[in-house]
Residue, then its C-alpha position, 0 to 999 in steps of 0.5 A: m500500500e502506497v503512503e501519501l506524503g504530506m503533513h500527517t501526525i503520529r495520531s492520525y497516520g502513525t499506525t497506517v505508516a507502520r503497517s505499510h512497512k511491517h516487512d521492514w520491521f520484521i527484517l529488523l527483528l531478524l537483524v536483532v536476532i543475528e546480532i544477539i547470536l554474534n555476541v554469544i559465538h566465541p571468536l577466533y582464538r588466534f595464536v598469542g605467543k609469549d613474545m607478543m605479551a609485551d604489548l598486551k599488558y596494559p591494565m585491565k579497566d572498564n570502558t572509558v565510554p560505557v556501552w550505555a553511553v554508546a547507545m545514548y549518542a548513537v541511537l537516542l541522540p539521532i532519534i531526538v533530532f528526528n523528533l525535533f524535525y517531526i515537531w517542525r514538519r509534522s510528517v510522521y512519514n519522515l519520522h518513521h523512515s528516519i528512525l527505521g533507517l537509523l535502526f537498520a544502519i545501527l544493526i547492520t553496522g553492528i553485525l558487520t563489526d562483530s562478524i569481523k571481530l569474530a573472524v579476526g580474533r585480535p587480542r586487546p591491549d589488556f589481554f594478558w590480565r584477561c588471560f592470566p588474572d593472577g599474573k602467572d602466565l602459562y604457555d603450551q609447547f608451541s609457546n601459545v597461551v594457556c589461559h586460566g581467566k574467566t571465559d567471558e573476559i577471555r572471549e571479549g579479549h579477542k575482540s579488539f578489532p574493529s572498534g565498535h565505538t568508532s563504528y557506531t559513532l560514524v553511523q551517528i554522524r552520518f545521520i545527524l549531519p545531513s539532518c542538521s543541514t536541512i534546517n540550516i544549523f550550519i551556515l554553508p554557501s548554497s553552492a557547497v550544499n548543492a554540490s554535496p551528495a549527502f546534503r542532496l540525499s538529506s533533502h529527500l529524506f526530510 
């Protein structure tokens, strides 16, 4: 069913728009399931030799930017911006597609990032303390580590590359900057705006 573009509110047209894109939301749920599975699967436990440990003995600390903060700036902040546009434009169609597109981008980015993490298995800088929490290192006959730390910490210790924080930040920037340009938050010459593919795309989305 085609949805007529116009000044429609959530109350008057929200259900219709959501139903017309029910297949998109179903695919989104499948992506959520895939992402959950990827976070359960163990990564490649690549060879980590004794001579490599000099670069892997950084102190084990909590994330400088916690996971909940990543969700705040990568998901909630763009959604807040989209809602501001909704208040201004009163177009539930644009609001729905902006949020749906953001969620798709976040999940696809997460799936690609986590898939590479699992395939590469690169150790984190604090891998030594994840593998040997008591500081007593142990190696097999091939000089590969024999870890005796917590399973979850060792598993996460093999997910150094690529950075999830960086991936989600790039997604957020990709959605926020073109959105801001449509209400002239940034003062740019018209020639620069017309020449940029990102700004041209944003004019179709909003």
